[in-house]
PDBQT receptor file of N, H, CA, C and O in Angstrom, charges set to zero:
ATOM      1  N   MET A   1       5.049  11.240  13.184  1.00  0.00    +0.000 N 
ATOM      2  CA  MET A   1       3.635  11.005  13.299  1.00  0.00    +0.000 C 
ATOM      3  C   MET A   1       3.437   9.544  13.720  1.00  0.00    +0.000 C 
ATOM      4  O   MET A   1       4.129   8.651  13.231  1.00  0.00    +0.000 OA
ATOM      5  N   SER A   2       2.514   9.319  14.604  1.00  0.00    +0.000 N 
ATOM      6  H   SER A   2       1.952  10.045  15.002  1.00  0.00    +0.000 HD
ATOM      7  CA  SER A   2       2.274   7.966  15.091  1.00  0.00    +0.000 C 
ATOM      8  C   SER A   2       1.482   7.155  14.052  1.00  0.00    +0.000 C 
ATOM      9  O   SER A   2       0.920   7.711  13.107  1.00  0.00    +0.000 OA
ATOM     10  N   GLN A   3       1.452   5.857  14.248  1.00  0.00    +0.000 N 
ATOM     11  H   GLN A   3       1.908   5.406  15.015  1.00  0.00    +0.000 HD
ATOM     12  CA  GLN A   3       0.694   4.992  13.338  1.00  0.00    +0.000 C 
ATOM     13  C   GLN A   3      -0.796   5.293  13.418  1.00  0.00    +0.000 C 
ATOM     14  O   GLN A   3      -1.500   5.215  12.412  1.00  0.00    +0.000 OA
ATOM     15  N   ALA A   4      -1.277   5.632  14.599  1.00  0.00    +0.000 N 
ATOM     16  H   ALA A   4      -0.704   5.695  15.417  1.00  0.00    +0.000 HD
ATOM     17  CA  ALA A   4      -2.696   5.970  14.760  1.00  0.00    +0.000 C 
ATOM     18  C   ALA A   4      -3.031   7.247  13.985  1.00  0.00    +0.000 C 
ATOM     19  O   ALA A   4      -4.079   7.329  13.344  1.00  0.00    +0.000 OA
ATOM     20  N   GLN A   5      -2.143   8.238  14.045  1.00  0.00    +0.000 N 
ATOM     21  H   GLN A   5      -1.292   8.170  14.566  1.00  0.00    +0.000 HD
ATOM     22  CA  GLN A   5      -2.367   9.483  13.312  1.00  0.00    +0.000 C 
ATOM     23  C   GLN A   5      -2.347   9.232  11.805  1.00  0.00    +0.000 C 
ATOM     24  O   GLN A   5      -3.160   9.793  11.070  1.00  0.00    +0.000 OA
ATOM     25  N   GLU A   6      -1.426   8.394  11.348  1.00  0.00    +0.000 N 
ATOM     26  H   GLU A   6      -0.766   7.938  11.945  1.00  0.00    +0.000 HD
ATOM     27  CA  GLU A   6      -1.377   8.051   9.926  1.00  0.00    +0.000 C 
ATOM     28  C   GLU A   6      -2.658   7.347   9.493  1.00  0.00    +0.000 C 
ATOM     29  O   GLU A   6      -3.178   7.612   8.409  1.00  0.00    +0.000 OA
ATOM     30  N   ALA A   7      -3.166   6.454  10.335  1.00  0.00    +0.000 N 
ATOM     31  H   ALA A   7      -2.744   6.239  11.216  1.00  0.00    +0.000 HD
ATOM     32  CA  ALA A   7      -4.399   5.728  10.009  1.00  0.00    +0.000 C 
ATOM     33  C   ALA A   7      -5.585   6.691   9.901  1.00  0.00    +0.000 C 
ATOM     34  O   ALA A   7      -6.437   6.535   9.026  1.00  0.00    +0.000 OA
ATOM     35  N   ILE A   8      -5.637   7.681  10.790  1.00  0.00    +0.000 N 
ATOM     36  H   ILE A   8      -4.945   7.808  11.500  1.00  0.00    +0.000 HD
ATOM     37  CA  ILE A   8      -6.706   8.681  10.732  1.00  0.00    +0.000 C 
ATOM     38  C   ILE A   8      -6.635   9.454   9.427  1.00  0.00    +0.000 C 
ATOM     39  O   ILE A   8      -7.650   9.642   8.758  1.00  0.00    +0.000 OA
ATOM     40  N   LEU A   9      -5.433   9.903   9.061  1.00  0.00    +0.000 N 
ATOM     41  H   LEU A   9      -4.608   9.750   9.605  1.00  0.00    +0.000 HD
ATOM     42  CA  LEU A   9      -5.267  10.663   7.818  1.00  0.00    +0.000 C 
ATOM     43  C   LEU A   9      -5.632   9.835   6.600  1.00  0.00    +0.000 C 
ATOM     44  O   LEU A   9      -6.270  10.335   5.673  1.00  0.00    +0.000 OA
ATOM     45  N   LEU A  10      -5.236   8.584   6.596  1.00  0.00    +0.000 N 
ATOM     46  H   LEU A  10      -4.718   8.177   7.349  1.00  0.00    +0.000 HD
ATOM     47  CA  LEU A  10      -5.552   7.707   5.470  1.00  0.00    +0.000 C 
ATOM     48  C   LEU A  10      -7.064   7.525   5.356  1.00  0.00    +0.000 C 
ATOM     49  O   LEU A  10      -7.611   7.555   4.253  1.00  0.00    +0.000 OA
ATOM     50  N   ALA A  11      -7.735   7.338   6.479  1.00  0.00    +0.000 N 
ATOM     51  H   ALA A  11      -7.291   7.313   7.374  1.00  0.00    +0.000 HD
ATOM     52  CA  ALA A  11      -9.191   7.169   6.457  1.00  0.00    +0.000 C 
ATOM     53  C   ALA A  11      -9.881   8.439   5.964  1.00  0.00    +0.000 C 
ATOM     54  O   ALA A  11     -10.837   8.370   5.191  1.00  0.00    +0.000 OA
ATOM     55  N   LEU A  12      -9.395   9.601   6.412  1.00  0.00    +0.000 N 
ATOM     56  H   LEU A  12      -8.618   9.657   7.040  1.00  0.00    +0.000 HD
ATOM     57  CA  LEU A  12      -9.965  10.864   5.931  1.00  0.00    +0.000 C 
ATOM     58  C   LEU A  12      -9.778  11.005   4.429  1.00  0.00    +0.000 C 
ATOM     59  O   LEU A  12     -10.701  11.397   3.715  1.00  0.00    +0.000 OA
ATOM     60  N   ARG A  13      -8.592  10.687   3.955  1.00  0.00    +0.000 N 
ATOM     61  H   ARG A  13      -7.841  10.369   4.535  1.00  0.00    +0.000 HD
ATOM     62  CA  ARG A  13      -8.277  10.826   2.522  1.00  0.00    +0.000 C 
ATOM     63  C   ARG A  13      -9.157   9.905   1.689  1.00  0.00    +0.000 C 
ATOM     64  O   ARG A  13      -9.674  10.305   0.646  1.00  0.00    +0.000 OA
ATOM     65  N   GLN A  14      -9.325   8.670   2.154  1.00  0.00    +0.000 N 
ATOM     66  H   GLN A  14      -8.906   8.345   3.001  1.00  0.00    +0.000 HD
ATOM     67  CA  GLN A  14     -10.085   7.683   1.382  1.00  0.00    +0.000 C 
ATOM     68  C   GLN A  14     -11.594   7.907   1.455  1.00  0.00    +0.000 C 
ATOM     69  O   GLN A  14     -12.304   7.641   0.485  1.00  0.00    +0.000 OA
ATOM     70  N   SER A  15     -12.083   8.385   2.574  1.00  0.00    +0.000 N 
ATOM     71  H   SER A  15     -11.506   8.602   3.362  1.00  0.00    +0.000 HD
ATOM     72  CA  SER A  15     -13.535   8.522   2.708  1.00  0.00    +0.000 C 
ATOM     73  C   SER A  15     -14.054   9.884   2.242  1.00  0.00    +0.000 C 
ATOM     74  O   SER A  15     -15.162   9.972   1.713  1.00  0.00    +0.000 OA
ATOM     75  N   LEU A  16     -13.277  10.933   2.430  1.00  0.00    +0.000 N 
ATOM     76  H   LEU A  16     -12.377  10.861   2.860  1.00  0.00    +0.000 HD
ATOM     77  CA  LEU A  16     -13.747  12.275   2.082  1.00  0.00    +0.000 C 
ATOM     78  C   LEU A  16     -13.185  12.803   0.775  1.00  0.00    +0.000 C 
ATOM     79  O   LEU A  16     -13.628  13.838   0.279  1.00  0.00    +0.000 OA
ATOM     80  N   TYR A  17     -12.208  12.094   0.212  1.00  0.00    +0.000 N 
ATOM     81  H   TYR A  17     -11.848  11.253   0.615  1.00  0.00    +0.000 HD
ATOM     82  CA  TYR A  17     -11.561  12.514  -1.044  1.00  0.00    +0.000 C 
ATOM     83  C   TYR A  17     -11.054  13.957  -0.953  1.00  0.00    +0.000 C 
ATOM     84  O   TYR A  17     -11.244  14.761  -1.866  1.00  0.00    +0.000 OA
ATOM     85  N   LEU A  18     -10.408  14.257   0.171  1.00  0.00    +0.000 N 
ATOM     86  H   LEU A  18     -10.254  13.603   0.912  1.00  0.00    +0.000 HD
ATOM     87  CA  LEU A  18      -9.897  15.611   0.379  1.00  0.00    +0.000 C 
ATOM     88  C   LEU A  18      -8.689  15.881  -0.511  1.00  0.00    +0.000 C 
ATOM     89  O   LEU A  18      -7.867  14.989  -0.725  1.00  0.00    +0.000 OA
ATOM     90  N   PRO A  19      -8.574  17.101  -1.031  1.00  0.00    +0.000 N 
ATOM     91  CA  PRO A  19      -7.341  17.473  -1.732  1.00  0.00    +0.000 C 
ATOM     92  C   PRO A  19      -6.186  17.480  -0.732  1.00  0.00    +0.000 C 
ATOM     93  O   PRO A  19      -6.404  17.651   0.467  1.00  0.00    +0.000 OA
ATOM     94  N   LEU A  20      -4.977  17.296  -1.214  1.00  0.00    +0.000 N 
ATOM     95  H   LEU A  20      -4.800  17.157  -2.189  1.00  0.00    +0.000 HD
ATOM     96  CA  LEU A  20      -3.827  17.209  -0.326  1.00  0.00    +0.000 C 
ATOM     97  C   LEU A  20      -3.614  18.486   0.483  1.00  0.00    +0.000 C 
ATOM     98  O   LEU A  20      -3.182  18.420   1.633  1.00  0.00    +0.000 OA
ATOM     99  N   ASP A  21      -3.910  19.645  -0.101  1.00  0.00    +0.000 N 
ATOM    100  H   ASP A  21      -4.261  19.699  -1.036  1.00  0.00    +0.000 HD
ATOM    101  CA  ASP A  21      -3.761  20.896   0.644  1.00  0.00    +0.000 C 
ATOM    102  C   ASP A  21      -4.693  20.924   1.860  1.00  0.00    +0.000 C 
ATOM    103  O   ASP A  21      -4.287  21.340   2.945  1.00  0.00    +0.000 OA
ATOM    104  N   ASP A  22      -5.925  20.487   1.681  1.00  0.00    +0.000 N 
ATOM    105  H   ASP A  22      -6.255  20.150   0.800  1.00  0.00    +0.000 HD
ATOM    106  CA  ASP A  22      -6.872  20.451   2.797  1.00  0.00    +0.000 C 
ATOM    107  C   ASP A  22      -6.448  19.420   3.839  1.00  0.00    +0.000 C 
ATOM    108  O   ASP A  22      -6.569  19.658   5.041  1.00  0.00    +0.000 OA
ATOM    109  N   LEU A  23      -5.956  18.290   3.379  1.00  0.00    +0.000 N 
ATOM    110  H   LEU A  23      -5.858  18.097   2.402  1.00  0.00    +0.000 HD
ATOM    111  CA  LEU A  23      -5.506  17.248   4.295  1.00  0.00    +0.000 C 
ATOM    112  C   LEU A  23      -4.305  17.735   5.111  1.00  0.00    +0.000 C 
ATOM    113  O   LEU A  23      -4.209  17.439   6.302  1.00  0.00    +0.000 OA
ATOM    114  N   LEU A  24      -3.404  18.469   4.490  1.00  0.00    +0.000 N 
ATOM    115  H   LEU A  24      -3.482  18.709   3.523  1.00  0.00    +0.000 HD
ATOM    116  CA  LEU A  24      -2.261  19.031   5.201  1.00  0.00    +0.000 C 
ATOM    117  C   LEU A  24      -2.721  20.035   6.250  1.00  0.00    +0.000 C 
ATOM    118  O   LEU A  24      -2.199  20.048   7.365  1.00  0.00    +0.000 OA
ATOM    119  N   PHE A  25      -3.693  20.875   5.905  1.00  0.00    +0.000 N 
ATOM    120  H   PHE A  25      -4.117  20.864   4.999  1.00  0.00    +0.000 HD
ATOM    121  CA  PHE A  25      -4.231  21.847   6.859  1.00  0.00    +0.000 C 
ATOM    122  C   PHE A  25      -4.821  21.134   8.071  1.00  0.00    +0.000 C 
ATOM    123  O   PHE A  25      -4.552  21.524   9.207  1.00  0.00    +0.000 OA
ATOM    124  N   ILE A  26      -5.614  20.107   7.844  1.00  0.00    +0.000 N 
ATOM    125  H   ILE A  26      -5.832  19.791   6.921  1.00  0.00    +0.000 HD
ATOM    126  CA  ILE A  26      -6.218  19.346   8.942  1.00  0.00    +0.000 C 
ATOM    127  C   ILE A  26      -5.140  18.710   9.800  1.00  0.00    +0.000 C 
ATOM    128  O   ILE A  26      -5.230  18.707  11.028  1.00  0.00    +0.000 OA
ATOM    129  N   THR A  27      -4.125  18.173   9.148  1.00  0.00    +0.000 N 
ATOM    130  H   THR A  27      -4.052  18.175   8.151  1.00  0.00    +0.000 HD
ATOM    131  CA  THR A  27      -3.037  17.533   9.884  1.00  0.00    +0.000 C 
ATOM    132  C   THR A  27      -2.337  18.529  10.800  1.00  0.00    +0.000 C 
ATOM    133  O   THR A  27      -2.100  18.242  11.974  1.00  0.00    +0.000 OA
ATOM    134  N   LYS A  28      -2.008  19.702  10.260  1.00  0.00    +0.000 N 
ATOM    135  H   LYS A  28      -2.201  19.935   9.307  1.00  0.00    +0.000 HD
ATOM    136  CA  LYS A  28      -1.305  20.716  11.055  1.00  0.00    +0.000 C 
ATOM    137  C   LYS A  28      -2.164  21.256  12.192  1.00  0.00    +0.000 C 
ATOM    138  O   LYS A  28      -1.661  21.483  13.292  1.00  0.00    +0.000 OA
ATOM    139  N   GLN A  29      -3.440  21.462  11.942  1.00  0.00    +0.000 N 
ATOM    140  H   GLN A  29      -3.849  21.278  11.049  1.00  0.00    +0.000 HD
ATOM    141  CA  GLN A  29      -4.313  22.089  12.933  1.00  0.00    +0.000 C 
ATOM    142  C   GLN A  29      -4.773  21.136  14.035  1.00  0.00    +0.000 C 
ATOM    143  O   GLN A  29      -4.839  21.517  15.204  1.00  0.00    +0.000 OA
ATOM    144  N   TYR A  30      -5.093  19.887  13.656  1.00  0.00    +0.000 N 
ATOM    145  H   TYR A  30      -5.039  19.578  12.707  1.00  0.00    +0.000 HD
ATOM    146  CA  TYR A  30      -5.790  19.026  14.600  1.00  0.00    +0.000 C 
ATOM    147  C   TYR A  30      -5.080  17.727  14.947  1.00  0.00    +0.000 C 
ATOM    148  O   TYR A  30      -5.254  17.211  16.051  1.00  0.00    +0.000 OA
ATOM    149  N   ILE A  31      -4.295  17.193  14.044  1.00  0.00    +0.000 N 
ATOM    150  H   ILE A  31      -4.153  17.612  13.147  1.00  0.00    +0.000 HD
ATOM    151  CA  ILE A  31      -3.742  15.856  14.272  1.00  0.00    +0.000 C 
ATOM    152  C   ILE A  31      -2.307  15.908  14.770  1.00  0.00    +0.000 C 
ATOM    153  O   ILE A  31      -1.971  15.244  15.750  1.00  0.00    +0.000 OA
ATOM    154  N   ASN A  32      -1.453  16.688  14.109  1.00  0.00    +0.000 N 
ATOM    155  H   ASN A  32      -1.726  17.227  13.312  1.00  0.00    +0.000 HD
ATOM    156  CA  ASN A  32      -0.050  16.756  14.501  1.00  0.00    +0.000 C 
ATOM    157  C   ASN A  32       0.463  18.178  14.285  1.00  0.00    +0.000 C 
ATOM    158  O   ASN A  32       1.022  18.483  13.232  1.00  0.00    +0.000 OA
ATOM    159  N   PRO A  33       0.273  19.050  15.281  1.00  0.00    +0.000 N 
ATOM    160  CA  PRO A  33       0.689  20.443  15.097  1.00  0.00    +0.000 C 
ATOM    161  C   PRO A  33       2.205  20.634  15.033  1.00  0.00    +0.000 C 
ATOM    162  O   PRO A  33       2.665  21.750  14.792  1.00  0.00    +0.000 OA
ATOM    163  N   ALA A  34       2.991  19.577  15.240  1.00  0.00    +0.000 N 
ATOM    164  H   ALA A  34       2.617  18.670  15.436  1.00  0.00    +0.000 HD
ATOM    165  CA  ALA A  34       4.448  19.701  15.199  1.00  0.00    +0.000 C 
ATOM    166  C   ALA A  34       4.981  19.792  13.769  1.00  0.00    +0.000 C 
ATOM    167  O   ALA A  34       6.158  20.100  13.577  1.00  0.00    +0.000 OA
ATOM    168  N   ILE A  35       4.145  19.530  12.759  1.00  0.00    +0.000 N 
ATOM    169  H   ILE A  35       3.189  19.280  12.914  1.00  0.00    +0.000 HD
ATOM    170  CA  ILE A  35       4.600  19.635  11.368  1.00  0.00    +0.000 C 
ATOM    171  C   ILE A  35       4.894  21.101  11.077  1.00  0.00    +0.000 C 
ATOM    172  O   ILE A  35       4.063  21.972  11.336  1.00  0.00    +0.000 OA
ATOM    173  N   LYS A  36       6.068  21.368  10.543  1.00  0.00    +0.000 N 
ATOM    174  H   LYS A  36       6.743  20.661  10.333  1.00  0.00    +0.000 HD
ATOM    175  CA  LYS A  36       6.511  22.750  10.368  1.00  0.00    +0.000 C 
ATOM    176  C   LYS A  36       6.431  23.191   8.915  1.00  0.00    +0.000 C 
ATOM    177  O   LYS A  36       6.566  22.390   7.990  1.00  0.00    +0.000 OA
ATOM    178  N   ASP A  37       6.208  24.481   8.746  1.00  0.00    +0.000 N 
ATOM    179  H   ASP A  37       6.098  25.131   9.497  1.00  0.00    +0.000 HD
ATOM    180  CA  ASP A  37       6.358  25.132   7.445  1.00  0.00    +0.000 C 
ATOM    181  C   ASP A  37       7.726  25.790   7.440  1.00  0.00    +0.000 C 
ATOM    182  O   ASP A  37       8.150  26.348   8.451  1.00  0.00    +0.000 OA
ATOM    183  N   TYR A  38       8.407  25.731   6.332  1.00  0.00    +0.000 N 
ATOM    184  H   TYR A  38       8.062  25.278   5.510  1.00  0.00    +0.000 HD
ATOM    185  CA  TYR A  38       9.708  26.371   6.219  1.00  0.00    +0.000 C 
ATOM    186  C   TYR A  38       9.600  27.573   5.301  1.00  0.00    +0.000 C 
ATOM    187  O   TYR A  38       8.857  27.559   4.320  1.00  0.00    +0.000 OA
ATOM    188  N   GLU A  39      10.341  28.597   5.625  1.00  0.00    +0.000 N 
ATOM    189  H   GLU A  39      10.945  28.608   6.422  1.00  0.00    +0.000 HD
ATOM    190  CA  GLU A  39      10.383  29.790   4.798  1.00  0.00    +0.000 C 
ATOM    191  C   GLU A  39      10.987  29.441   3.437  1.00  0.00    +0.000 C 
ATOM    192  O   GLU A  39      11.829  28.547   3.349  1.00  0.00    +0.000 OA
ATOM    193  N   PRO A  40      10.572  30.128   2.387  1.00  0.00    +0.000 N 
ATOM    194  CA  PRO A  40      11.193  29.899   1.087  1.00  0.00    +0.000 C 
ATOM    195  C   PRO A  40      12.698  30.119   1.177  1.00  0.00    +0.000 C 
ATOM    196  O   PRO A  40      13.172  31.021   1.868  1.00  0.00    +0.000 OA
ATOM    197  N   GLY A  41      13.427  29.284   0.473  1.00  0.00    +0.000 N 
ATOM    198  H   GLY A  41      13.042  28.551  -0.088  1.00  0.00    +0.000 HD
ATOM    199  CA  GLY A  41      14.872  29.406   0.484  1.00  0.00    +0.000 C 
ATOM    200  C   GLY A  41      15.557  28.166   1.005  1.00  0.00    +0.000 C 
ATOM    201  O   GLY A  41      16.737  27.955   0.723  1.00  0.00    +0.000 OA
ATOM    202  N   PHE A  42      14.849  27.329   1.764  1.00  0.00    +0.000 N 
ATOM    203  H   PHE A  42      13.891  27.500   1.994  1.00  0.00    +0.000 HD
ATOM    204  CA  PHE A  42      15.431  26.085   2.230  1.00  0.00    +0.000 C 
ATOM    205  C   PHE A  42      15.275  25.027   1.146  1.00  0.00    +0.000 C 
ATOM    206  O   PHE A  42      14.214  24.901   0.536  1.00  0.00    +0.000 OA
ATOM    207  N   ILE A  43      16.324  24.280   0.916  1.00  0.00    +0.000 N 
ATOM    208  H   ILE A  43      17.186  24.382   1.412  1.00  0.00    +0.000 HD
ATOM    209  CA  ILE A  43      16.282  23.212  -0.084  1.00  0.00    +0.000 C 
ATOM    210  C   ILE A  43      16.725  21.921   0.572  1.00  0.00    +0.000 C 
ATOM    211  O   ILE A  43      17.752  21.871   1.248  1.00  0.00    +0.000 OA
ATOM    212  N   TYR A  44      15.939  20.879   0.363  1.00  0.00    +0.000 N 
ATOM    213  H   TYR A  44      15.105  20.920  -0.187  1.00  0.00    +0.000 HD
ATOM    214  CA  TYR A  44      16.302  19.545   0.826  1.00  0.00    +0.000 C 
ATOM    215  C   TYR A  44      16.858  18.794  -0.374  1.00  0.00    +0.000 C 
ATOM    216  O   TYR A  44      16.204  18.713  -1.414  1.00  0.00    +0.000 OA
ATOM    217  N   ILE A  45      18.051  18.249  -0.238  1.00  0.00    +0.000 N 
ATOM    218  H   ILE A  45      18.582  18.315   0.607  1.00  0.00    +0.000 HD
ATOM    219  CA  ILE A  45      18.682  17.509  -1.334  1.00  0.00    +0.000 C 
ATOM    220  C   ILE A  45      19.012  16.109  -0.839  1.00  0.00    +0.000 C 
ATOM    221  O   ILE A  45      19.537  15.926   0.260  1.00  0.00    +0.000 OA
ATOM    222  N   ASP A  46      18.695  15.138  -1.663  1.00  0.00    +0.000 N 
ATOM    223  H   ASP A  46      18.269  15.286  -2.556  1.00  0.00    +0.000 HD
ATOM    224  CA  ASP A  46      18.983  13.749  -1.335  1.00  0.00    +0.000 C 
ATOM    225  C   ASP A  46      19.611  13.085  -2.555  1.00  0.00    +0.000 C 
ATOM    226  O   ASP A  46      19.229  13.371  -3.690  1.00  0.00    +0.000 OA
ATOM    227  N   ILE A  47      20.562  12.210  -2.320  1.00  0.00    +0.000 N 
ATOM    228  H   ILE A  47      20.872  11.978  -1.399  1.00  0.00    +0.000 HD
ATOM    229  CA  ILE A  47      21.227  11.483  -3.405  1.00  0.00    +0.000 C 
ATOM    230  C   ILE A  47      21.050   9.995  -3.147  1.00  0.00    +0.000 C 
ATOM    231  O   ILE A  47      21.364   9.499  -2.066  1.00  0.00    +0.000 OA
ATOM    232  N   LYS A  48      20.552   9.302  -4.136  1.00  0.00    +0.000 N 
ATOM    233  H   LYS A  48      20.297   9.705  -5.014  1.00  0.00    +0.000 HD
ATOM    234  CA  LYS A  48      20.390   7.848  -4.049  1.00  0.00    +0.000 C 
ATOM    235  C   LYS A  48      21.249   7.204  -5.128  1.00  0.00    +0.000 C 
ATOM    236  O   LYS A  48      21.292   7.674  -6.265  1.00  0.00    +0.000 OA
ATOM    237  N   TYR A  49      21.918   6.145  -4.770  1.00  0.00    +0.000 N 
ATOM    238  H   TYR A  49      21.882   5.762  -3.847  1.00  0.00    +0.000 HD
ATOM    239  CA  TYR A  49      22.698   5.390  -5.730  1.00  0.00    +0.000 C 
ATOM    240  C   TYR A  49      21.840   4.227  -6.214  1.00  0.00    +0.000 C 
ATOM    241  O   TYR A  49      21.477   3.346  -5.435  1.00  0.00    +0.000 OA
ATOM    242  N   LEU A  50      21.523   4.230  -7.492  1.00  0.00    +0.000 N 
ATOM    243  H   LEU A  50      21.818   4.945  -8.125  1.00  0.00    +0.000 HD
ATOM    244  CA  LEU A  50      20.661   3.202  -8.051  1.00  0.00    +0.000 C 
ATOM    245  C   LEU A  50      21.470   1.945  -8.352  1.00  0.00    +0.000 C 
ATOM    246  O   LEU A  50      22.661   2.007  -8.660  1.00  0.00    +0.000 OA
ATOM    247  N   GLN A  51      20.808   0.835  -8.257  1.00  0.00    +0.000 N 
ATOM    248  H   GLN A  51      19.841   0.785  -8.006  1.00  0.00    +0.000 HD
ATOM    249  CA  GLN A  51      21.458  -0.441  -8.560  1.00  0.00    +0.000 C 
ATOM    250  C   GLN A  51      21.847  -0.501 -10.036  1.00  0.00    +0.000 C 
ATOM    251  O   GLN A  51      21.125   0.001 -10.898  1.00  0.00    +0.000 OA
ATOM    252  N   LYS A  52      22.979  -1.111 -10.313  1.00  0.00    +0.000 N 
ATOM    253  H   LYS A  52      23.565  -1.518  -9.613  1.00  0.00    +0.000 HD
ATOM    254  CA  LYS A  52      23.397  -1.291 -11.701  1.00  0.00    +0.000 C 
ATOM    255  C   LYS A  52      22.596  -2.449 -12.295  1.00  0.00    +0.000 C 
ATOM    256  O   LYS A  52      22.565  -3.548 -11.740  1.00  0.00    +0.000 OA
ATOM    257  N   MET A  53      21.965  -2.191 -13.404  1.00  0.00    +0.000 N 
ATOM    258  H   MET A  53      21.990  -1.298 -13.855  1.00  0.00    +0.000 HD
ATOM    259  CA  MET A  53      21.168  -3.205 -14.078  1.00  0.00    +0.000 C 
ATOM    260  C   MET A  53      22.090  -4.088 -14.922  1.00  0.00    +0.000 C 
ATOM    261  O   MET A  53      23.173  -3.650 -15.311  1.00  0.00    +0.000 OA
ATOM    262  N   PRO A  54      21.680  -5.312 -15.206  1.00  0.00    +0.000 N 
ATOM    263  CA  PRO A  54      22.551  -6.217 -15.960  1.00  0.00    +0.000 C 
ATOM    264  C   PRO A  54      22.981  -5.678 -17.323  1.00  0.00    +0.000 C 
ATOM    265  O   PRO A  54      24.071  -6.011 -17.790  1.00  0.00    +0.000 OA
ATOM    266  N   ASP A  55      22.166  -4.865 -17.966  1.00  0.00    +0.000 N 
ATOM    267  H   ASP A  55      21.281  -4.594 -17.587  1.00  0.00    +0.000 HD
ATOM    268  CA  ASP A  55      22.509  -4.367 -19.297  1.00  0.00    +0.000 C 
ATOM    269  C   ASP A  55      23.244  -3.025 -19.264  1.00  0.00    +0.000 C 
ATOM    270  O   ASP A  55      23.461  -2.422 -20.315  1.00  0.00    +0.000 OA
ATOM    271  N   GLU A  56      23.628  -2.552 -18.087  1.00  0.00    +0.000 N 
ATOM    272  H   GLU A  56      23.451  -3.042 -17.233  1.00  0.00    +0.000 HD
ATOM    273  CA  GLU A  56      24.326  -1.274 -17.961  1.00  0.00    +0.000 C 
ATOM    274  C   GLU A  56      25.793  -1.495 -17.621  1.00  0.00    +0.000 C 
ATOM    275  O   GLU A  56      26.165  -2.505 -17.024  1.00  0.00    +0.000 OA
ATOM    276  N   THR A  57      26.617  -0.528 -18.014  1.00  0.00    +0.000 N 
ATOM    277  H   THR A  57      26.315   0.293 -18.498  1.00  0.00    +0.000 HD
ATOM    278  CA  THR A  57      28.049  -0.651 -17.738  1.00  0.00    +0.000 C 
ATOM    279  C   THR A  57      28.461   0.086 -16.467  1.00  0.00    +0.000 C 
ATOM    280  O   THR A  57      29.528  -0.178 -15.912  1.00  0.00    +0.000 OA
ATOM    281  N   SER A  58      27.618   1.010 -16.006  1.00  0.00    +0.000 N 
ATOM    282  H   SER A  58      26.752   1.225 -16.457  1.00  0.00    +0.000 HD
ATOM    283  CA  SER A  58      27.934   1.728 -14.769  1.00  0.00    +0.000 C 
ATOM    284  C   SER A  58      26.653   2.013 -14.005  1.00  0.00    +0.000 C 
ATOM    285  O   SER A  58      25.559   1.981 -14.568  1.00  0.00    +0.000 OA
ATOM    286  N   ARG A  59      26.803   2.291 -12.719  1.00  0.00    +0.000 N 
ATOM    287  H   ARG A  59      27.692   2.317 -12.262  1.00  0.00    +0.000 HD
ATOM    288  CA  ARG A  59      25.604   2.589 -11.921  1.00  0.00    +0.000 C 
ATOM    289  C   ARG A  59      25.209   4.041 -12.130  1.00  0.00    +0.000 C 
ATOM    290  O   ARG A  59      26.012   4.860 -12.576  1.00  0.00    +0.000 OA
ATOM    291  N   ARG A  60      23.957   4.347 -11.800  1.00  0.00    +0.000 N 
ATOM    292  H   ARG A  60      23.305   3.681 -11.438  1.00  0.00    +0.000 HD
ATOM    293  CA  ARG A  60      23.440   5.707 -11.968  1.00  0.00    +0.000 C 
ATOM    294  C   ARG A  60      23.098   6.291 -10.603  1.00  0.00    +0.000 C 
ATOM    295  O   ARG A  60      22.882   5.566  -9.632  1.00  0.00    +0.000 OA
ATOM    296  N   ASP A  61      23.055   7.616 -10.555  1.00  0.00    +0.000 N 
ATOM    297  H   ASP A  61      23.231   8.205 -11.344  1.00  0.00    +0.000 HD
ATOM    298  CA  ASP A  61      22.688   8.332  -9.341  1.00  0.00    +0.000 C 
ATOM    299  C   ASP A  61      21.363   9.039  -9.568  1.00  0.00    +0.000 C 
ATOM    300  O   ASP A  61      21.047   9.453 -10.683  1.00  0.00    +0.000 OA
ATOM    301  N   LEU A  62      20.602   9.169  -8.506  1.00  0.00    +0.000 N 
ATOM    302  H   LEU A  62      20.859   8.833  -7.600  1.00  0.00    +0.000 HD
ATOM    303  CA  LEU A  62      19.338   9.887  -8.548  1.00  0.00    +0.000 C 
ATOM    304  C   LEU A  62      19.435  11.039  -7.566  1.00  0.00    +0.000 C 
ATOM    305  O   LEU A  62      19.659  10.828  -6.374  1.00  0.00    +0.000 OA
ATOM    306  N   PHE A  63      19.265  12.267  -8.066  1.00  0.00    +0.000 N 
ATOM    307  H   PHE A  63      19.083  12.439  -9.034  1.00  0.00    +0.000 HD
ATOM    308  CA  PHE A  63      19.322  13.463  -7.239  1.00  0.00    +0.000 C 
ATOM    309  C   PHE A  63      17.898  13.999  -7.072  1.00  0.00    +0.000 C 
ATOM    310  O   PHE A  63      17.178  14.191  -8.052  1.00  0.00    +0.000 OA
ATOM    311  N   VAL A  64      17.503  14.238  -5.818  1.00  0.00    +0.000 N 
ATOM    312  H   VAL A  64      18.088  14.082  -5.022  1.00  0.00    +0.000 HD
ATOM    313  CA  VAL A  64      16.173  14.760  -5.526  1.00  0.00    +0.000 C 
ATOM    314  C   VAL A  64      16.346  16.055  -4.755  1.00  0.00    +0.000 C 
ATOM    315  O   VAL A  64      17.061  16.087  -3.754  1.00  0.00    +0.000 OA
ATOM    316  N   ALA A  65      15.702  17.127  -5.207  1.00  0.00    +0.000 N 
ATOM    317  H   ALA A  65      15.121  17.101  -6.021  1.00  0.00    +0.000 HD
ATOM    318  CA  ALA A  65      15.743  18.405  -4.497  1.00  0.00    +0.000 C 
ATOM    319  C   ALA A  65      14.318  18.894  -4.311  1.00  0.00    +0.000 C 
ATOM    320  O   ALA A  65      13.535  18.945  -5.260  1.00  0.00    +0.000 OA
ATOM    321  N   ILE A  66      13.994  19.250  -3.084  1.00  0.00    +0.000 N 
ATOM    322  H   ILE A  66      14.630  19.208  -2.313  1.00  0.00    +0.000 HD
ATOM    323  CA  ILE A  66      12.669  19.759  -2.769  1.00  0.00    +0.000 C 
ATOM    324  C   ILE A  66      12.830  21.148  -2.178  1.00  0.00    +0.000 C 
ATOM    325  O   ILE A  66      11.838  21.789  -1.829  1.00  0.00    +0.000 OA
TER     326      ILE A  66
């Protein structure tokens, strides 16, 4: 999504107080139709290695699944 498209969405969100579902619908229909819906069953998994804090003995991992 371009910066101009993001600015439009942000302005809509802030001025109209649209729920996220409505904002997503507007985005898909009018602003950026390239946004895709995926069929149920696809999982996105990401792993982040968190910084070791001074009071910790080992680093931690953060697993995100959508």
